[in-house]
C-alpha positions as CSV (number, residue, x, y, z in Angstrom):
1,M,116.2,31.9,-109.9
2,K,117.7,29.3,-107.5
3,K,116.7,31.5,-104.5
4,R,113.1,31.6,-105.7
5,I,113.0,27.9,-106.2
6,L,114.3,27.4,-102.6
7,C,111.7,29.6,-101.1
8,L,109.0,27.8,-103.0
9,T,110.3,24.4,-101.8
10,L,110.3,25.5,-98.1
11,G,106.8,26.9,-98.4
12,L,105.5,23.7,-100.0
13,M,107.2,21.6,-97.3
14,L,105.6,23.6,-94.6
15,T,102.2,23.2,-96.2
16,I,102.6,19.5,-96.6
17,S,103.9,19.0,-93.1
18,Q,100.8,20.7,-91.8
19,A,98.9,18.2,-93.7
20,V,100.5,15.2,-91.9
21,P,97.8,13.5,-89.7
22,A,97.6,15.3,-86.3
23,G,97.0,11.9,-84.6
24,A,100.7,10.9,-84.8
25,A,101.9,14.2,-83.2
26,S,99.2,14.0,-80.5
27,R,100.2,10.4,-79.7
28,K,103.8,11.3,-79.4
29,D,103.1,14.1,-77.0
30,Q,100.9,11.8,-75.0
31,L,103.6,9.2,-74.9
32,K,106.2,11.7,-73.7
33,Q,103.9,12.8,-70.9
34,D,103.2,9.2,-69.9
35,K,107.0,8.5,-70.0
36,A,107.7,11.4,-67.7
37,A,105.1,10.2,-65.3
38,T,106.4,6.6,-65.4
39,Q,110.0,7.9,-64.8
40,S,108.7,9.9,-61.8
41,Q,107.0,6.7,-60.4
42,L,110.2,4.7,-61.1
43,A,112.3,7.3,-59.2
44,A,109.8,7.1,-56.3
45,Q,110.1,3.3,-56.2
46,E,113.9,3.5,-56.3
47,S,113.9,6.0,-53.5
48,K,111.5,3.7,-51.5
49,I,113.8,0.7,-52.1
50,N,116.8,2.7,-50.9
51,N,114.9,3.8,-47.7
52,L,113.8,0.3,-47.0
53,E,117.3,-1.1,-47.5
54,D,118.6,1.6,-45.1
55,Q,116.0,0.7,-42.5
56,K,116.7,-2.9,-42.9
57,Q,120.5,-2.3,-42.5
58,T,119.8,-0.3,-39.3
59,L,117.5,-3.1,-38.1
60,S,120.2,-5.7,-38.9
61,A,122.7,-3.7,-36.8
62,E,120.1,-3.7,-33.9
63,I,119.6,-7.4,-34.3
64,D,123.4,-8.0,-34.1
65,Q,123.6,-5.9,-31.0
66,L,120.7,-7.7,-29.4
67,D,122.4,-11.0,-30.2
68,S,125.6,-9.8,-28.6
69,D,123.7,-8.5,-25.5
70,L,121.8,-11.8,-25.2
71,V,125.0,-13.8,-25.2
72,N,126.4,-11.5,-22.5
73,I,123.3,-11.9,-20.4
74,M,123.4,-15.7,-20.8
75,V,127.0,-15.7,-19.6
76,E,126.0,-13.5,-16.6
77,I,123.2,-15.9,-15.8
78,E,125.6,-18.8,-15.9
79,I,128.1,-17.0,-13.6
80,L,125.2,-16.1,-11.2
81,D,124.0,-19.8,-11.2
82,G,127.6,-20.8,-10.1
83,E,127.7,-18.2,-7.4
84,L,124.3,-19.3,-6.2
85,S,125.4,-22.9,-6.0
86,D,128.5,-21.9,-4.0
87,K,126.4,-19.7,-1.7
88,E,123.9,-22.5,-1.1
89,A,126.7,-24.8,-0.2
90,Q,128.0,-22.2,2.3
91,I,124.5,-21.8,3.8
92,E,124.2,-25.6,4.2
93,Q,127.6,-25.7,6.0
94,T,126.6,-22.8,8.2
95,K,123.4,-24.7,9.1
96,A,125.4,-27.7,9.9
97,D,127.7,-25.6,12.1
98,L,124.7,-24.1,13.8
99,A,123.3,-27.6,14.5
100,V,126.6,-28.7,16.0
101,A,126.6,-25.6,18.2
102,E,123.1,-26.2,19.3
103,E,124.0,-29.8,20.1
104,N,127.0,-28.8,22.2
105,K,124.9,-26.2,24.0
106,Q,122.4,-28.9,24.9
107,K,125.1,-31.2,26.1
108,Q,126.7,-28.5,28.2
109,Y,123.4,-27.5,29.6
110,E,122.6,-31.1,30.6
111,A,126.1,-31.5,32.2
112,M,125.7,-28.3,34.2
113,K,122.3,-29.4,35.3
114,K,123.6,-32.7,36.5
115,R,126.5,-31.0,38.4
116,I,124.3,-28.5,40.1
117,Q,121.8,-31.2,40.9
118,Y,124.5,-33.4,42.4
119,L,125.8,-30.5,44.6
120,Y,122.4,-29.6,45.9
121,E,121.4,-33.2,46.4
122,K,124.5,-33.7,48.5
123,G,124.5,-30.5,50.4
124,G,121.4,-28.5,49.6
125,D,121.8,-24.8,49.6
126,D,125.1,-25.2,51.6
127,A,126.7,-27.5,49.1
128,W,129.4,-25.0,48.1
129,A,130.1,-24.1,51.7
130,Q,130.3,-27.8,52.7
131,M,132.9,-28.3,50.0
132,L,135.0,-25.6,51.6
133,F,134.4,-26.7,55.2
134,Q,135.4,-30.2,54.4
135,A,139.0,-29.1,54.2
136,S,141.2,-30.6,57.0
137,D,143.7,-27.7,57.0
138,F,144.2,-24.2,55.6
139,T,146.1,-25.4,52.6
140,S,143.3,-27.9,51.8
141,L,140.8,-25.1,52.3
142,L,142.6,-22.9,49.8
143,N,142.7,-25.8,47.4
144,Q,139.0,-26.4,47.8
145,A,138.2,-22.8,47.3
146,E,140.4,-22.6,44.2
147,Y,138.7,-25.7,42.8
148,V,135.3,-24.2,43.4
149,Q,136.3,-21.0,41.7
150,Q,137.8,-22.9,38.8
151,M,134.5,-24.8,38.4
152,Y,132.6,-21.6,38.4
153,D,134.9,-19.8,36.0
154,S,134.9,-22.8,33.7
155,D,131.1,-22.9,33.6
156,R,130.9,-19.2,33.0
157,N,133.6,-19.2,30.3
158,S,132.0,-22.2,28.5
159,L,128.6,-20.4,28.6
160,E,130.0,-17.2,27.2
161,E,132.0,-18.9,24.5
162,F,129.0,-20.9,23.5
163,K,126.8,-17.8,23.4
164,E,129.4,-16.1,21.2
165,T,129.7,-19.1,18.9
166,V,125.9,-19.3,18.5
167,Q,125.7,-15.6,17.7
168,Q,128.5,-15.7,15.2
169,V,126.9,-18.7,13.4
170,K,123.5,-16.9,13.4
171,D,125.1,-13.7,12.0
172,L,126.9,-15.7,9.3
173,G,123.6,-17.4,8.4
174,D,121.8,-14.1,8.2
175,Q,124.6,-12.7,6.0
176,L,124.5,-15.7,3.7
177,D,120.7,-15.5,3.4
178,S,121.0,-11.8,2.5
179,E,123.6,-12.5,-0.1
180,K,121.6,-15.4,-1.5
181,A,118.5,-13.2,-1.8
182,E,120.6,-10.6,-3.7
183,L,121.9,-13.3,-6.1
184,E,118.4,-14.7,-6.6
185,E,117.0,-11.3,-7.4
186,M,119.8,-10.5,-9.8
187,N,119.4,-13.9,-11.4
188,Q,115.6,-13.3,-11.8
189,E,116.4,-9.8,-13.2
190,Y,118.7,-11.3,-15.9
191,Q,116.2,-14.0,-16.7
192,N,113.6,-11.3,-17.3
193,R,116.0,-9.3,-19.4
194,Q,116.8,-12.4,-21.4
195,A,113.1,-13.1,-22.0
196,S,112.6,-9.4,-23.0
197,M,115.5,-9.5,-25.4
198,Q,114.4,-12.7,-27.0
199,T,111.0,-11.2,-27.6
200,Q,112.6,-8.0,-29.1
201,L,114.8,-10.2,-31.3
202,E,111.9,-12.2,-32.6
203,E,110.0,-9.0,-33.3
204,K,112.9,-7.3,-35.1
205,K,113.6,-10.5,-37.2
206,A,109.9,-10.5,-38.2
207,T,110.2,-6.8,-39.1
208,S,113.3,-7.6,-41.1
209,S,111.4,-10.3,-43.1
210,D,108.6,-7.7,-43.7
211,Y,111.3,-5.3,-45.1
212,D,112.5,-8.1,-47.4
213,A,108.9,-8.6,-48.7
214,Q,108.4,-4.8,-49.2
215,I,111.8,-4.5,-51.0
216,A,110.9,-7.4,-53.3
217,Q,107.5,-5.8,-54.1
218,A,109.1,-2.4,-54.7
219,Q,111.8,-4.0,-57.0
220,S,109.0,-5.8,-58.9
221,Q,107.1,-2.6,-59.4
222,A,110.3,-0.8,-60.4
223,A,111.0,-3.5,-63.0
224,Q,107.4,-3.0,-64.4
225,Y,108.0,0.7,-64.7
226,T,111.4,0.1,-66.4
227,E,109.7,-2.2,-68.9
228,L,106.9,0.3,-69.5
229,I,109.5,3.1,-70.2
230,R,111.2,0.8,-72.7
231,Q,107.9,0.2,-74.5
232,Q,107.2,3.9,-74.5
233,N,110.6,4.7,-75.9
234,A,110.1,2.1,-78.6
235,E,106.8,3.6,-79.6
236,I,108.1,7.2,-79.6
237,Q,111.1,6.0,-81.7
238,K,108.6,4.4,-84.2
239,I,106.6,7.6,-84.4
240,E,109.7,9.7,-85.0
241,E,110.8,7.3,-87.7
242,E,107.4,7.7,-89.3
243,E,107.6,11.5,-89.0
244,K,111.1,11.4,-90.6
245,K,109.8,9.4,-93.6
246,A,106.8,11.7,-93.9
247,A,109.1,14.7,-93.9
248,E,111.4,13.1,-96.5
249,E,108.3,12.4,-98.7
250,A,107.1,16.0,-98.2
251,A,110.5,17.3,-99.2
252,R,110.4,15.2,-102.3
253,K,107.0,16.4,-103.3
254,A,108.0,20.0,-102.5
255,A,111.0,19.7,-104.8
256,E,108.8,18.4,-107.6
257,E,106.2,21.1,-107.1
258,A,109.0,23.8,-107.0
259,A,110.5,22.5,-110.2
260,K,107.0,22.6,-111.8
261,K,106.5,26.2,-110.7
262,A,109.9,27.1,-111.9
263,Q,109.1,25.9,-115.4
264,E,105.9,27.9,-115.3
265,E,107.8,31.1,-114.2
266,A,110.3,30.5,-117.0
267,A,107.5,30.4,-119.5
268,K,106.0,33.5,-118.0
269,K,109.4,35.2,-118.3
270,A,109.6,34.4,-121.9
271,Q,106.3,36.2,-122.4
272,E,107.6,39.2,-120.5
273,E,110.7,39.6,-122.8
274,A,108.6,41.7,-125.1
275,A,108.3,44.4,-122.5
276,K,112.0,44.7,-121.5
277,K,111.9,48.3,-120.7
278,A,108.9,48.0,-118.4
279,A,110.5,45.0,-116.7
280,A,113.8,46.9,-116.3
281,E,112.0,49.8,-114.7
282,A,110.2,47.5,-112.5
283,S,113.5,45.8,-111.6
284,K,115.1,49.2,-110.6
285,K,112.1,50.0,-108.4
286,T,112.3,46.6,-106.8
287,S,116.1,47.0,-106.2
288,S,115.6,50.5,-104.5
289,S,112.8,49.1,-102.3
290,S,115.0,46.2,-101.3
291,N,117.9,48.5,-100.2
292,A,115.6,50.6,-98.1
293,S,114.2,47.5,-96.4
294,T,117.8,46.3,-95.8
295,G,118.8,49.5,-94.1
296,T,115.8,49.5,-91.8
297,T,116.5,45.9,-90.8
298,S,120.2,46.7,-90.0
299,S,119.2,49.7,-87.8
300,S,116.6,47.5,-86.0
301,T,119.2,44.8,-85.4
302,S,121.7,47.4,-84.0
303,N,119.2,48.7,-81.5
304,K,118.3,45.2,-80.3
305,S,122.0,44.5,-79.8
306,T,122.5,47.6,-77.7
307,T,119.5,46.8,-75.6
308,S,120.7,43.2,-75.0
309,T,124.1,44.4,-73.9
310,G,122.5,46.8,-71.4
311,N,120.4,44.0,-69.9
312,T,123.4,41.8,-69.6
313,S,125.2,44.5,-67.6
314,T,122.3,44.9,-65.3
315,A,122.1,41.1,-64.7
316,G,125.8,41.2,-63.8
317,T,125.3,43.9,-61.2
318,S,122.4,41.9,-59.7
319,T,124.6,38.8,-59.5
320,G,127.4,40.6,-57.7
321,S,125.0,42.1,-55.2
322,S,123.5,38.6,-54.5
323,S,127.0,37.1,-54.0
324,S,127.9,39.9,-51.5
325,T,124.7,39.3,-49.5
326,A,125.5,35.5,-49.4
327,A,129.0,36.2,-48.1
328,K,127.6,38.4,-45.3
329,D,125.1,35.7,-44.4
330,N,127.9,33.1,-44.2
331,G,130.0,35.3,-42.0
332,S,127.1,35.8,-39.6
333,S,126.5,32.1,-39.5
334,S,130.1,31.3,-38.7
335,S,130.2,33.9,-35.9
336,S,127.0,32.4,-34.4
337,S,128.5,28.8,-34.5
338,S,131.7,30.0,-32.8
339,S,129.8,31.7,-30.1
340,S,127.7,28.5,-29.4
341,S,130.7,26.2,-29.2
342,S,132.5,28.3,-26.6
343,S,129.5,28.2,-24.1
344,S,130.1,24.7,-22.7
345,V,131.5,24.4,-19.1
346,S,133.2,21.2,-17.9
347,Y,132.7,19.8,-14.3
348,N,135.0,17.4,-12.6
349,P,133.7,16.3,-9.1
350,T,135.8,14.3,-6.7
351,G,135.0,10.6,-6.0
352,Q,134.5,11.4,-2.3
353,S,131.7,13.9,-3.1
354,V,130.0,11.1,-5.1
355,V,130.3,8.8,-2.1
356,N,128.9,11.4,0.3
357,Y,125.9,12.1,-2.0
358,A,125.2,8.3,-2.5
359,C,125.2,7.6,1.3
360,Q,122.3,10.1,1.8
361,F,120.0,7.4,0.3
362,V,121.0,4.5,2.5
363,G,117.8,2.8,3.8
364,N,115.7,3.6,0.7
365,P,114.1,0.7,-1.1
366,Y,115.4,-1.5,-3.9
367,V,113.1,-1.7,-7.0
368,W,114.0,-3.7,-10.0
369,G,114.2,-1.5,-13.1
370,G,113.9,1.7,-10.9
371,T,116.1,4.8,-11.0
372,S,114.6,6.8,-8.2
373,L,117.0,7.5,-5.3
374,T,114.1,8.0,-2.9
375,N,111.3,5.8,-4.2
376,G,113.4,2.8,-5.3
377,A,116.2,1.9,-7.7
378,D,118.1,-1.3,-8.7
379,C,121.9,-1.5,-8.6
380,S,122.7,0.1,-11.9
381,G,119.8,2.6,-11.6
382,F,121.1,3.7,-8.3
383,I,124.6,4.4,-9.6
384,M,123.3,6.0,-12.8
385,S,121.1,8.4,-10.8
386,V,123.9,9.3,-8.4
387,Y,126.4,10.1,-11.1
388,A,123.8,12.0,-13.1
389,K,123.9,14.5,-10.2
390,F,127.5,15.2,-11.1
391,G,126.9,15.5,-14.9
392,V,128.1,12.0,-15.7
393,S,125.9,9.9,-18.0
394,L,125.9,6.2,-17.5
395,P,123.9,3.3,-19.0
396,H,121.1,1.6,-17.0
397,S,122.9,-1.7,-17.2
398,S,125.4,-3.4,-14.8
399,G,127.0,-5.2,-17.8
400,A,127.4,-2.0,-19.8
401,M,128.9,-0.2,-16.8
402,A,131.7,-2.7,-16.8
403,G,132.9,-1.1,-20.0
404,C,132.5,2.6,-19.0
405,G,135.4,4.9,-18.0
406,R,138.8,3.2,-17.6
407,G,139.7,0.1,-15.7
408,V,141.9,0.0,-12.6
409,S,142.8,-2.9,-10.3
410,Y,141.0,-3.4,-7.0
411,S,144.2,-2.5,-5.1
412,E,144.1,0.9,-6.8
413,A,140.4,1.5,-6.1
414,M,139.5,5.0,-4.9
415,P,136.3,6.4,-3.4
416,G,133.8,6.9,-6.3
417,D,135.0,4.0,-8.4
418,I,132.4,1.5,-9.6
419,I,132.9,-2.1,-8.4
420,C,131.5,-4.5,-11.0
421,Y,130.4,-8.1,-10.1
422,A,128.5,-10.6,-12.3
423,G,125.1,-8.9,-12.6
424,H,125.7,-6.3,-9.9
425,V,127.5,-3.0,-9.4
426,A,128.4,-0.9,-6.3
427,I,130.1,2.4,-5.5
428,Y,133.4,2.0,-3.6
429,M,133.7,4.1,-0.5
430,G,137.3,3.3,0.5
431,G,138.5,1.1,3.3
432,G,137.0,-2.0,1.7
433,Q,133.4,-0.6,2.0
434,I,130.8,-0.2,-0.7
435,V,127.4,1.5,-0.9
436,H,124.9,-0.2,-3.3
437,A,121.3,-1.1,-4.0
438,S,121.5,-4.6,-2.7
439,N,118.1,-6.4,-2.9
440,A,114.4,-6.0,-2.0
441,K,115.1,-7.2,1.6
442,D,118.0,-4.8,2.5
443,G,117.4,-1.9,0.0
444,I,120.2,0.6,-0.4
445,K,122.9,-0.2,2.1
446,I,126.6,-0.1,3.1
447,S,128.5,-3.3,3.0
448,G,131.8,-3.7,4.9
449,N,133.5,-6.2,2.5
450,A,133.7,-5.1,-1.2
451,A,135.2,-8.5,-2.1
452,Y,132.2,-10.4,-0.7
453,R,131.7,-11.7,-4.3
454,P,134.2,-12.2,-7.1
455,I,135.0,-8.8,-8.6
456,V,134.7,-8.6,-12.4
457,A,136.1,-5.1,-12.9
458,V,136.7,-1.8,-11.2
459,R,135.9,1.3,-13.4
460,R,136.8,4.9,-12.9
461,V,134.5,7.3,-14.7
462,L,135.6,10.6,-13.1
């Protein structure tokens, strides 16, 4: 009796639940779809925010590096300005020395003219001979001859010394002019780099501000999606509560309907008591039919269990085969990686070979920003291209080269070492000589005094 009432209750509940308005279920499904779409959009915004923050962080690092480089360049410019002032003072002193030498030359020239004029006015073409013949005796003659020779030697020596002094002063002036031109070009180069870096810095800061605006916009959009998801969750929860109430009401009505039907069946059973034998026979037939049905169901269940077990075994075999294949692939990949890592070959050239190679390009032009050994290079571009021939990678910056390799003292310098000055670099040749891309006037040249300017560092990169 209880079993029959339970079946009736479930049937009625199913019937009533189907009668619940379809609009609520349809709205709930639509809300779930909208919520999934909103969550996808929120995830996209969060990913966009993360990417923008990563890009901003990278940009901030670049800005910090530019700030540091800009400070270094400003220091280099200040040092170059000091060296230029010193060089200009040396040039002015050299010009003063040259003026003194020219004045002495003129005085000596005038004195010689007067002496020669006096001699010729007194004795004409025979003046020197008359000085000799005026001697009263042989001793006096020798003294006169010695005096004439001394006058001649003195004039000749004075003339030679003066010519040598004038030439030395001129050579020093040319050297100072060349060094000044080199310093001026380096100063201009650093001024240009400073201007370029300041422009880059302003652009990157503007880009960083744009990232801030984009991140703020994305965060605002993400907040809107989060609020929308909250509203959708609230509406879905409300619909589910309404569905729960409807289900509870349906269950109550189903219980009442089942009780009513149970009463009707009880009344019907009372009427059937009169035909007990017929009912008993019907009951036996019903019981026999029920047993047959139960046997068939058990057999079907057993067959399904066997089939399921077989499928599971097949799946296990497939999984094992897949794992074996993956292991083989991993082994092959490891072997390939090992083979690739063992193919590199190191190369360690000597410093002298670097010097020999660099000297091939002496006489070629200096070009600011250039890296061509034949068509033109600046000081760091020249060294960078020379060392690239030997597999050594160097930055195209004289300031950065001062931090490459390892530092040694100038007294320990060997051929191939890089001599670093403020805003300039050169390759040490040994014996105090350097080869370098000097300036637009001299191009790539060899200089005999590596310490012609204050040395900032000596770096060994081999």
